[in-house]
C-alpha positions as CSV (number, residue, x, y, z in Angstrom):
1,M,-42.5,54.9,27.4
2,I,-42.7,52.2,24.8
3,K,-42.3,48.6,26.1
4,K,-40.4,46.3,23.8
5,N,-41.5,42.9,22.7
6,Y,-39.4,40.4,24.6
7,F,-40.1,37.5,22.2
8,K,-39.2,39.5,19.1
9,E,-35.9,40.8,20.7
10,N,-34.8,37.3,21.7
11,K,-36.0,35.7,18.4
12,I,-38.4,33.4,20.1
13,E,-41.0,32.2,17.5
14,H,-42.9,29.7,19.6
15,I,-43.7,30.2,23.3
16,D,-43.1,26.9,25.0
17,Y,-44.8,25.9,28.2
18,K,-41.8,23.9,29.3
19,D,-39.5,27.0,29.3
20,V,-40.4,27.9,32.9
21,E,-37.7,30.5,33.3
22,T,-39.0,32.6,30.5
23,L,-42.6,32.3,31.7
24,K,-41.7,33.4,35.2
25,K,-40.7,36.8,33.8
26,F,-44.3,37.5,32.9
27,L,-45.7,36.6,36.3
28,T,-46.3,39.1,39.2
29,P,-44.8,38.2,42.6
30,H,-48.3,36.8,43.5
31,A,-48.0,34.5,40.4
32,R,-50.6,36.3,38.3
33,I,-50.1,36.8,34.6
34,Q,-49.0,40.4,33.8
35,S,-51.2,42.5,31.5
36,R,-50.2,43.5,28.0
37,K,-49.7,47.1,29.2
38,R,-47.1,46.1,31.8
39,S,-45.3,43.4,29.8
40,G,-45.3,45.1,26.5
41,T,-46.2,42.0,24.5
42,P,-48.5,42.3,21.5
43,S,-51.9,40.6,21.6
44,V,-50.9,37.6,19.5
45,N,-48.0,36.8,21.8
46,Q,-50.0,37.6,24.9
47,R,-52.6,35.0,24.0
48,E,-49.9,32.4,23.3
49,L,-48.1,33.3,26.5
50,S,-51.2,33.0,28.7
51,M,-52.0,29.6,27.2
52,A,-48.4,28.4,27.9
53,I,-48.6,29.7,31.5
54,K,-51.9,27.9,32.1
55,R,-50.5,24.7,30.6
56,A,-47.4,24.9,32.8
57,R,-49.6,25.5,35.9
58,F,-51.8,22.5,35.1
59,L,-48.7,20.3,34.8
60,G,-47.3,21.6,38.1
61,L,-44.4,23.5,36.6
62,L,-45.6,26.9,37.8
63,P,-47.7,27.8,40.9
64,Y,-51.2,29.0,40.7
65,V,-50.8,31.3,43.8
66,S,-47.6,32.5,45.5
67,R,-47.3,34.4,48.7
């Protein structure tokens, strides 16, 4: 099964840390970042996505841990 690139499908060129709703789609229920295999994002987008999630966590927009 081939996973599709979410960012290419929705024509998102830059992954923004302030777009919390999009970033939440790539978190597990325990607020961990999903792997590339599960999310289907290419490595370039995965690196940009992880940096955006980490910035949003630092600013308090996303949780570090969720139970």
